[in-house]
C-alpha positions as a printed Julia matrix, in Angstrom:
108×3 Matrix{Float64}:
 -44.52  21.03  128.72
 -44.07  17.82  126.82
 -42.84  14.81  128.75
 -41.72  12.66  125.83
 -38.7   13.0   123.59
 -40.01  13.39  120.05
 -38.68  11.03  117.41
 -39.37  13.57  114.65
 -36.42  15.89  114.47
 -36.36  19.45  113.26
 -33.63  20.37  110.82
 -30.64  22.2   112.23
 -31.59  25.18  110.06
 -34.96  25.33  111.87
 -33.21  25.41  115.25
 -30.77  28.06  114.04
 -33.72  30.18  112.86
 -35.48  30.21  116.25
 -36.06  33.6   117.81
 -35.94  34.27  121.52
 -34.9   31.85  124.24
 -35.1   28.1   123.61
 -33.62  24.9   124.97
 -33.06  21.8   122.87
 -33.03  18.81  125.19
 -31.52  15.6   123.83
 -32.24  12.2   125.37
 -34.4    9.11  124.96
 -37.63   7.97  126.55
 -35.99   4.78  127.86
 -32.91   6.48  129.38
 -32.89   6.13  133.17
 -30.62   9.15  133.66
 -32.95  11.23  131.44
 -35.95  10.16  133.51
 -34.15  10.91  136.78
 -33.24  14.41  135.55
 -36.81  15.38  134.62
 -37.92  16.68  138.06
 -34.93  19.06  138.22
 -35.44  20.19  134.64
 -39.16  20.76  135.19
 -38.5   22.67  138.43
 -36.02  25.0   136.7
 -38.27  25.59  133.69
 -41.16  26.55  135.99
 -39.21  29.73  136.79
 -38.82  30.59  133.09
 -42.21  30.2   131.37
 -41.09  32.17  128.3
 -38.4   29.67  127.32
 -39.33  27.19  124.62
 -38.34  23.59  125.42
 -37.77  21.23  122.51
 -37.27  17.6   123.53
 -35.6   15.54  120.81
 -34.83  11.84  120.84
 -31.16  11.29  120.17
 -29.14   8.28  119.11
 -26.94   6.8   116.45
 -27.59   8.3   113.04
 -29.46  11.31  114.46
 -27.93  14.34  112.72
 -29.32  17.04  115.0
 -27.61  15.66  118.09
 -24.37  15.18  116.18
 -24.49  18.8   114.99
 -24.47  19.87  118.66
 -21.77  17.32  119.55
 -24.1   15.44  121.9
 -22.44  12.38  123.42
 -24.32  11.78  126.7
 -27.94  12.12  127.75
 -29.6   14.23  128.76
 -27.85  17.16  127.12
 -29.52  20.57  127.23
 -28.47  23.19  124.69
 -29.49  26.7   125.75
 -30.04  29.04  122.82
 -30.99  32.64  122.24
 -32.03  33.71  118.75
 -30.65  30.52  117.22
 -27.21  30.8   118.83
 -25.87  28.41  121.45
 -25.22  30.22  124.73
 -24.65  27.31  127.11
 -24.76  23.53  127.3
 -25.36  21.22  130.25
 -24.63  17.51  130.12
 -26.36  15.32  132.69
 -27.35  18.18  135.01
 -27.72  17.01  138.59
 -29.61  19.91  140.15
 -32.23  22.48  139.23
 -29.98  25.43  140.15
 -27.46  24.77  137.37
 -30.34  24.51  134.89
 -31.98  27.7   136.21
 -28.63  29.53  136.01
 -28.27  28.55  132.33
 -31.9   29.49  131.66
 -31.24  32.94  133.15
 -28.51  33.45  130.53
 -31.0   33.16  127.68
 -34.22  34.54  129.16
 -33.47  38.23  129.29
 -34.53  41.26  127.28
 -32.93  41.49  123.84
């Protein structure tokens, strides 16, 4: 699992074309709240090894985050087959993340 938010951003069409369960996580590498959330996010993802995690650096002028209406970091967008199923903004515990992961990591 990658620990850094990637500055290179996929196009929204690439995200919409994903198959299976995936989470797009928006934040920045310098964000204290993002750093503090990582242990809970990592703990939840450990229970769902089949879910793809895409960490994307967000900020002003970043179209991918705007297309998901991201306003605060970290924001996790839970997707199944390119469709948004759930969104968590600044999650504070691993259970809420695991609950959202369970919504997308199920048989088709």
